[in-house]
KEKE-3310 file (N, C-alpha, C; in steps of 0.2 Angstrom, whole numbers, plus 5000, padded with zeros to 4 digits):
npx = (5433:5442:5442:5455:5462:5456:5459:5473:5474:5468:5477:5488:5483:5480:5493:5501:5494:5497:5511:5525:5525:5518:5502:5493:5502:5507:5495:5491:5502:5500:5487:5490:5499:5491:5483:5470:5457:5454:5441:5434:5437:5434:5424:5428:5440:5437:5429:5439:5446:5438:5440:5454:5451:5444:5454:5462:5453:5453:5466:5468:5457:5454:5460:5452:5440:5441:5444:5432:5423:5428:5427:5413:5410:5417:5410:5397:5400:5404:5392:5384:5389:5401:5413:5427:5437:5453:5459:5465:5474:5467:5456:5464:5470:5459:5456:5467:5467:5456:5461:5472:5465:5458:5467:5470:5458:5453:5463:5460:5447:5449:5460:5459:5457:5469:5479:5473:5476:5489:5490:5490:5503:5518:5530:5529:5524:5535:5546:5540:5540:5553:5556:5548:5555:5567:5563:5559:5571:5579:5571:5572:5586:5590:5581:5577:5565:5556:5545:5528:5510:5505:5513:5511:5507:5494:5498:5507:5499:5493:5503:5507:5495:5495:5506:5500:5490:5498:5501:5492:5497:5501:5512:5518:5518:5505:5505:5519:5522:5514:5520:5533:5531:5527:5538:5548:5543:5546:5540:5539:5542:5532:5520:5521:5518:5505:5497:5498:5491:5479:5474:5472:5460:5448:5453:5453:5440:5433:5437:5432:5418:5416:5419:5410:5397:5400:5405:5394:5386:5394:5394:5395:5398:5405:5409:5407:5398:5404:5418:5420:5419:5430:5440:5439:5441:5454:5461:5458:5464:5478:5480:5480:5491:5501:5501:5505:5517:5524:5524:5532:5544:5547:5549:5560:5569:5570:5565:5570:5573:5563:5566:5575:5568:5558:5566:5572:5561:5555:5566:5566:5553:5554:5564:5558:5547:5554:5561:5551)
npy = (4594:4580:4564:4559:4571:4576:4567:4568:4582:4579:4571:4579:4589:4582:4577:4588:4596:4592:4587:4597:4607:4616:4617:4626:4633:4622:4617:4628:4629:4616:4617:4626:4619:4609:4616:4621:4631:4642:4646:4635:4624:4628:4623:4610:4611:4617:4606:4596:4599:4594:4580:4580:4584:4574:4564:4568:4566:4552:4548:4553:4550:4545:4554:4565:4561:4560:4573:4580:4574:4577:4591:4593:4588:4597:4609:4605:4603:4616:4623:4617:4622:4616:4621:4627:4616:4612:4598:4588:4581:4582:4591:4602:4603:4605:4618:4625:4623:4631:4643:4645:4644:4656:4668:4664:4663:4677:4683:4677:4682:4696:4698:4691:4695:4701:4690:4682:4689:4686:4674:4675:4678:4671:4673:4677:4665:4657:4663:4661:4648:4645:4652:4644:4632:4636:4640:4627:4620:4628:4626:4612:4610:4618:4617:4609:4604:4601:4603:4598:4596:4600:4610:4620:4636:4649:4660:4653:4646:4656:4661:4650:4650:4662:4659:4649:4657:4665:4656:4656:4663:4659:4646:4646:4633:4626:4616:4615:4628:4628:4618:4622:4634:4628:4621:4631:4636:4628:4615:4597:4585:4576:4583:4595:4590:4583:4594:4603:4596:4594:4608:4610:4606:4615:4626:4621:4617:4629:4637:4630:4630:4644:4645:4637:4642:4651:4641:4633:4642:4644:4631:4614:4614:4608:4597:4580:4571:4559:4562:4572:4564:4555:4564:4569:4557:4553:4564:4561:4548:4551:4561:4554:4546:4556:4562:4551:4549:4561:4561:4551:4556:4566:4560:4554:4564:4571:4581:4592:4587:4591:4604:4604:4601:4611:4622:4619:4618:4631:4640:4636:4641:4654:4658:4655:4664:4676:4676:4674)
npz = (5229:5233:5240:5243:5244:5255:5265:5266:5270:5283:5289:5290:5298:5310:5314:5315:5323:5336:5336:5339:5328:5321:5316:5309:5301:5293:5287:5280:5270:5265:5259:5249:5241:5237:5229:5234:5236:5251:5254:5249:5257:5270:5279:5280:5286:5299:5304:5305:5316:5326:5324:5329:5342:5348:5348:5359:5370:5368:5372:5385:5393:5406:5414:5411:5414:5428:5431:5427:5436:5449:5448:5448:5460:5468:5465:5471:5484:5487:5486:5495:5507:5512:5509:5499:5493:5487:5486:5479:5465:5453:5455:5457:5444:5436:5440:5436:5422:5419:5422:5414:5401:5401:5397:5384:5378:5379:5371:5359:5356:5355:5347:5336:5323:5320:5321:5311:5300:5297:5290:5277:5274:5269:5273:5287:5292:5289:5297:5310:5311:5312:5324:5333:5332:5339:5352:5356:5356:5366:5377:5379:5381:5391:5402:5417:5424:5439:5445:5451:5449:5461:5465:5457:5452:5451:5443:5435:5427:5420:5412:5404:5397:5390:5381:5374:5368:5359:5350:5340:5330:5313:5311:5323:5335:5343:5353:5355:5360:5372:5379:5379:5387:5399:5403:5404:5415:5425:5426:5428:5415:5413:5418:5411:5398:5399:5404:5393:5383:5389:5391:5378:5375:5379:5371:5358:5357:5359:5349:5338:5340:5339:5325:5319:5316:5305:5297:5294:5287:5275:5271:5264:5250:5236:5242:5247:5260:5263:5260:5269:5282:5280:5280:5294:5301:5297:5303:5317:5319:5315:5324:5337:5335:5334:5347:5355:5350:5353:5367:5369:5364:5372:5385:5382:5381:5369:5363:5356:5344:5335:5332:5322:5311:5310:5309:5297:5288:5290:5285:5272:5268:5271:5262:5249:5250:5249:5237:5227)
capx = (5437:5442:5443:5462:5464:5453:5463:5479:5473:5466:5483:5492:5480:5481:5500:5504:5491:5500:5518:5527:5528:5513:5496:5491:5507:5507:5489:5491:5506:5497:5482:5493:5502:5485:5479:5463:5455:5452:5434:5432:5437:5433:5420:5432:5445:5434:5428:5445:5448:5434:5444:5459:5449:5442:5460:5464:5449:5455:5472:5467:5450:5454:5461:5447:5434:5442:5444:5425:5420:5430:5425:5406:5410:5419:5404:5392:5403:5404:5385:5381:5392:5407:5419:5431:5443:5457:5463:5468:5477:5462:5453:5469:5471:5453:5456:5473:5465:5452:5465:5476:5461:5456:5470:5470:5451:5453:5467:5456:5441:5450:5465:5458:5458:5476:5482:5471:5480:5496:5489:5492:5510:5522:5536:5527:5524:5542:5549:5537:5542:5560:5555:5546:5561:5572:5560:5559:5578:5580:5567:5574:5593:5591:5577:5577:5560:5554:5538:5522:5504:5504:5517:5509:5503:5489:5502:5511:5494:5492:5509:5506:5489:5498:5510:5495:5487:5502:5501:5487:5501:5503:5519:5519:5515:5501:5508:5526:5522:5512:5525:5539:5529:5527:5545:5551:5540:5550:5536:5542:5540:5525:5515:5521:5515:5498:5494:5498:5486:5472:5472:5470:5453:5444:5455:5451:5433:5431:5438:5428:5412:5416:5419:5405:5392:5402:5406:5388:5384:5397:5391:5399:5400:5405:5412:5402:5398:5409:5424:5421:5420:5436:5445:5439:5444:5461:5463:5458:5470:5485:5481:5482:5498:5505:5501:5509:5524:5527:5525:5538:5550:5548:5551:5567:5572:5572:5560:5574:5573:5558:5569:5579:5563:5555:5571:5573:5555:5555:5570:5563:5547:5556:5568:5553:5543:5558:5563:5546)
capy = (4591:4573:4560:4559:4578:4577:4563:4572:4587:4577:4568:4585:4592:4578:4576:4595:4599:4589:4587:4604:4610:4621:4614:4631:4634:4617:4617:4634:4627:4610:4620:4630:4614:4605:4621:4621:4638:4642:4646:4628:4619:4630:4618:4604:4614:4617:4599:4592:4600:4589:4574:4580:4585:4567:4560:4570:4562:4545:4546:4556:4549:4544:4561:4570:4559:4562:4581:4582:4571:4581:4598:4593:4587:4603:4613:4603:4605:4624:4626:4614:4625:4612:4625:4627:4612:4610:4593:4583:4584:4583:4598:4608:4603:4609:4626:4628:4623:4637:4649:4645:4646:4663:4673:4662:4665:4684:4684:4674:4686:4703:4699:4686:4698:4702:4684:4679:4693:4683:4668:4676:4679:4665:4676:4677:4658:4654:4666:4659:4641:4646:4654:4638:4628:4639:4639:4620:4619:4631:4623:4605:4610:4622:4616:4603:4606:4595:4605:4594:4600:4603:4616:4625:4642:4652:4664:4649:4644:4662:4662:4645:4652:4667:4655:4646:4662:4668:4651:4658:4665:4653:4644:4645:4627:4627:4611:4617:4634:4627:4613:4626:4638:4624:4619:4637:4638:4623:4609:4591:4584:4573:4588:4599:4586:4582:4600:4605:4592:4595:4614:4611:4604:4621:4630:4618:4617:4636:4639:4626:4633:4651:4645:4632:4646:4653:4635:4630:4647:4642:4624:4609:4616:4602:4591:4575:4569:4554:4565:4575:4559:4553:4569:4569:4550:4554:4568:4558:4543:4554:4564:4549:4544:4561:4562:4546:4550:4567:4559:4546:4560:4570:4555:4552:4571:4572:4586:4597:4585:4594:4610:4604:4600:4617:4627:4618:4620:4638:4643:4635:4645:4661:4659:4655:4670:4682:4676:4673)
capz = (5234:5232:5246:5244:5247:5262:5270:5266:5275:5289:5292:5291:5304:5316:5315:5316:5329:5342:5336:5340:5321:5319:5312:5305:5296:5288:5284:5275:5265:5261:5255:5243:5237:5234:5225:5236:5239:5258:5255:5247:5262:5277:5283:5282:5291:5305:5306:5306:5323:5330:5324:5334:5349:5350:5349:5365:5374:5368:5375:5391:5395:5413:5418:5409:5418:5435:5431:5427:5442:5455:5447:5450:5468:5471:5465:5475:5491:5488:5487:5501:5513:5514:5507:5492:5495:5482:5490:5475:5459:5448:5456:5455:5437:5433:5441:5432:5415:5418:5423:5408:5396:5401:5393:5378:5376:5378:5365:5353:5355:5354:5343:5331:5316:5319:5319:5305:5294:5296:5286:5270:5273:5269:5277:5294:5293:5289:5303:5315:5312:5315:5331:5336:5333:5343:5358:5358:5358:5372:5383:5380:5383:5397:5408:5421:5428:5444:5449:5450:5449:5468:5466:5451:5455:5446:5438:5430:5422:5415:5407:5399:5393:5385:5376:5369:5364:5354:5345:5335:5324:5309:5311:5330:5337:5350:5358:5356:5364:5379:5382:5381:5392:5405:5404:5406:5422:5429:5427:5426:5409:5413:5419:5405:5392:5401:5404:5386:5379:5392:5390:5371:5374:5378:5366:5351:5357:5359:5342:5334:5341:5336:5318:5316:5313:5298:5293:5291:5282:5269:5268:5261:5244:5231:5246:5249:5267:5264:5260:5276:5287:5279:5283:5301:5303:5296:5308:5323:5319:5315:5331:5342:5334:5336:5354:5358:5348:5356:5374:5369:5362:5378:5390:5380:5381:5362:5360:5352:5337:5331:5331:5316:5306:5310:5306:5289:5284:5291:5281:5265:5267:5270:5255:5244:5250:5247:5230:5222)
cpx = (5436:5444:5451:5465:5462:5457:5470:5479:5472:5473:5488:5490:5481:5488:5503:5500:5494:5508:5520:5530:5523:5508:5494:5496:5507:5501:5489:5496:5503:5491:5485:5496:5496:5481:5471:5462:5453:5445:5431:5432:5437:5429:5424:5437:5443:5432:5434:5448:5444:5437:5450:5457:5447:5448:5463:5460:5451:5461:5471:5461:5450:5455:5455:5441:5435:5442:5436:5422:5422:5428:5417:5406:5412:5413:5399:5394:5402:5397:5381:5385:5398:5414:5422:5437:5447:5461:5465:5470:5472:5458:5458:5470:5465:5454:5462:5471:5460:5456:5469:5472:5459:5460:5470:5463:5451:5457:5463:5450:5443:5456:5465:5460:5466:5480:5480:5474:5486:5496:5491:5499:5515:5528:5535:5527:5531:5546:5546:5539:5549:5560:5553:5551:5566:5569:5560:5566:5580:5577:5570:5581:5594:5586:5577:5572:5558:5548:5533:5516:5503:5508:5516:5505:5499:5493:5506:5506:5493:5497:5508:5500:5491:5502:5505:5491:5491:5503:5496:5490:5502:5510:5522:5515:5511:5504:5515:5526:5520:5517:5531:5537:5529:5534:5549:5549:5542:5545:5540:5539:5533:5519:5515:5517:5507:5495:5493:5492:5479:5470:5470:5463:5448:5446:5453:5443:5430:5431:5434:5421:5411:5416:5414:5400:5394:5403:5400:5385:5387:5395:5397:5402:5400:5408:5406:5403:5403:5416:5425:5422:5427:5442:5445:5442:5451:5464:5463:5464:5477:5486:5483:5489:5503:5506:5506:5516:5527:5528:5531:5545:5552:5551:5559:5572:5575:5567:5563:5574:5569:5561:5572:5574:5560:5560:5572:5567:5554:5559:5568:5558:5549:5560:5563:5549:5547:5559:5557:5543)
cpy = (4584:4570:4560:4566:4579:4573:4566:4578:4585:4574:4574:4588:4588:4577:4583:4598:4598:4589:4595:4607:4614:4618:4620:4633:4629:4616:4622:4632:4621:4613:4623:4624:4610:4609:4621:4628:4638:4642:4639:4623:4622:4626:4612:4606:4614:4610:4595:4593:4596:4583:4574:4581:4578:4563:4562:4566:4555:4543:4548:4555:4548:4550:4565:4568:4561:4569:4583:4580:4576:4588:4598:4592:4593:4608:4611:4605:4612:4626:4622:4617:4621:4616:4624:4623:4610:4604:4587:4585:4586:4590:4603:4608:4607:4616:4629:4628:4629:4643:4650:4647:4653:4668:4671:4664:4673:4686:4682:4679:4693:4703:4694:4689:4699:4696:4681:4683:4690:4677:4669:4677:4673:4667:4675:4669:4655:4656:4662:4651:4641:4648:4648:4633:4630:4639:4632:4618:4622:4628:4616:4606:4613:4622:4609:4603:4600:4597:4600:4599:4603:4609:4621:4630:4645:4656:4660:4647:4650:4662:4657:4647:4657:4664:4652:4651:4665:4662:4651:4661:4659:4652:4643:4639:4628:4622:4613:4623:4632:4622:4618:4631:4634:4622:4625:4639:4632:4616:4603:4589:4580:4578:4593:4596:4586:4589:4604:4602:4594:4603:4615:4609:4610:4625:4628:4619:4624:4638:4636:4629:4640:4650:4641:4636:4648:4647:4633:4635:4646:4636:4620:4610:4610:4596:4586:4574:4563:4557:4569:4570:4556:4557:4569:4563:4551:4558:4565:4553:4546:4558:4560:4547:4549:4562:4557:4547:4556:4565:4555:4551:4564:4566:4554:4558:4572:4577:4591:4594:4588:4601:4610:4604:4607:4623:4626:4620:4628:4642:4642:4640:4652:4663:4660:4661:4676:4682:4676:4680)
cpz = (5234:5239:5248:5247:5254:5267:5271:5271:5282:5293:5294:5297:5310:5318:5318:5322:5336:5342:5336:5333:5318:5314:5307:5299:5290:5284:5278:5269:5261:5257:5248:5238:5233:5229:5227:5239:5246:5258:5253:5252:5269:5281:5285:5287:5298:5308:5308:5313:5328:5330:5329:5341:5352:5352:5356:5371:5374:5372:5383:5395:5403:5416:5417:5413:5425:5436:5432:5434:5448:5454:5449:5457:5471:5471:5470:5482:5492:5489:5493:5508:5516:5512:5501:5493:5489:5485:5486:5469:5453:5449:5455:5448:5434:5434:5437:5425:5414:5418:5416:5402:5395:5397:5386:5374:5374:5372:5359:5351:5353:5349:5337:5324:5315:5317:5313:5299:5292:5291:5279:5268:5274:5273:5284:5296:5294:5295:5309:5317:5314:5322:5336:5338:5338:5351:5361:5360:5364:5378:5384:5383:5389:5403:5410:5426:5433:5447:5447:5450:5456:5469:5461:5454:5449:5441:5433:5425:5417:5410:5402:5394:5388:5380:5371:5365:5358:5349:5340:5329:5320:5309:5318:5332:5343:5355:5360:5361:5371:5382:5384:5387:5399:5407:5407:5413:5427:5430:5425:5419:5408:5414:5413:5399:5393:5401:5397:5383:5383:5391:5382:5370:5374:5373:5359:5351:5356:5352:5337:5334:5338:5328:5315:5313:5306:5294:5290:5286:5275:5266:5266:5254:5239:5235:5248:5257:5268:5264:5267:5281:5286:5281:5291:5304:5303:5302:5315:5324:5319:5322:5336:5341:5336:5343:5357:5356:5352:5364:5374:5368:5369:5384:5388:5379:5374:5359:5355:5345:5332:5329:5324:5310:5305:5307:5299:5285:5284:5286:5274:5263:5266:5264:5249:5244:5248:5239:5225:5220)
residu = (MET:THR:ILE:ILE:LYS:ALA:ILE:ILE:LEU:GLY:ILE:VAL:GLN:GLY:LEU:THR:GLU:PHE:LEU:PRO:VAL:SER:SER:SER:GLY:HIS:LEU:ALA:ILE:THR:GLN:GLN:LEU:LEU:LYS:VAL:PRO:GLU:ASP:LYS:ILE:PHE:PHE:LEU:THR:VAL:MET:LEU:HIS:VAL:GLY:THR:LEU:VAL:SER:VAL:PHE:PHE:ILE:TYR:TYR:LYS:ASP:ILE:PHE:ASN:ILE:ILE:LYS:GLU:SER:LEU:LEU:LEU:ILE:ILE:GLU:LEU:PHE:THR:GLY:LYS:GLY:PHE:LYS:ILE:ASN:ASN:GLN:TYR:ARG:ARG:LEU:ALA:ILE:MET:ILE:ILE:VAL:ALA:THR:THR:PRO:THR:GLY:LEU:MET:GLY:LEU:PHE:LEU:LYS:ASP:VAL:PHE:SER:GLY:PHE:TYR:THR:SER:SER:LEU:VAL:ILE:GLY:VAL:SER:LEU:ILE:ILE:THR:GLY:THR:LEU:LEU:TRP:LEU:ALA:GLU:LYS:TYR:ASN:LYS:GLY:ILE:ARG:ASN:ILE:HIS:GLN:MET:LYS:TRP:TYR:ASP:ALA:VAL:ILE:VAL:GLY:LEU:PHE:GLN:GLY:PHE:ALA:MET:THR:PRO:GLY:ILE:SER:ARG:SER:GLY:ALA:THR:ILE:VAL:GLY:SER:LEU:PHE:ARG:GLY:PHE:ASN:LYS:GLU:LEU:ALA:THR:LYS:PHE:SER:PHE:LEU:ILE:SER:ILE:PRO:ALA:ILE:LEU:GLY:ALA:THR:ILE:LEU:GLU:THR:ARG:ASP:ALA:PHE:SER:VAL:GLY:LEU:GLY:ASP:MET:THR:PHE:GLY:VAL:LEU:VAL:ALA:GLY:ILE:LEU:ALA:ALA:PHE:LEU:SER:GLY:VAL:PHE:ALA:ILE:ARG:THR:LEU:ILE:ASN:PHE:ILE:LYS:LYS:GLU:LYS:LEU:TYR:TYR:PHE:SER:PHE:TYR:THR:TRP:THR:ILE:GLY:CYS:ILE:VAL:VAL:ILE:ILE:SER:ILE:VAL:ARG)
# end
């Protein structure tokens, strides 16, 4: 593994983790183009998620700090007999993040092998990219959501969590799926975007923890520590860029622009998988 390949994989991971174009599908395609076997970069792939996770904290550190603070205060009030008061947006966000993460976590535990089996199928990846583009286009064109966090119900969070769970399919974008799910539930664009990125924290963290044990058992192989750091740093920087870019696109109601990209890439992958 060279430092150039690690940086390329890090950039691809950071950009596609948050831009609605599917990180899993693009990583799988990039690995094939770079001719890097999966078992040779498993440790790097897991660690790249750490880089993208840090980028979410970097962008949303104020919201994350307030969510943690209000969650701790809520727990203290509950155990001191003051009741269970969801009296501000950060407490409500904390509850909804937990609710949304539950179906995602259950799908990850019980259906992981099913979704993992799709990674070897270029046809599945291509079709999934086309589906991602279609969902993005429909959500942008036909949804004018105005609901805020105070109008969000527990079942809304469950639905968005299910969308996130289905994004374990390579080619289905996690950020795209959760934003689409939020827009379909009538959330305003600011809430849809913020909620998508915030629920990515437990999802990415949970997946990383589950895979870390296997990653350490595999080890670095022929990859040096410097190469690993370069990949993680590339994932972090490109992740920050991707988040800011997506926020800007959503504000300008140009989310559907990504549809043309995923449709194009998806069709190319489908054609190649059929003719080869």
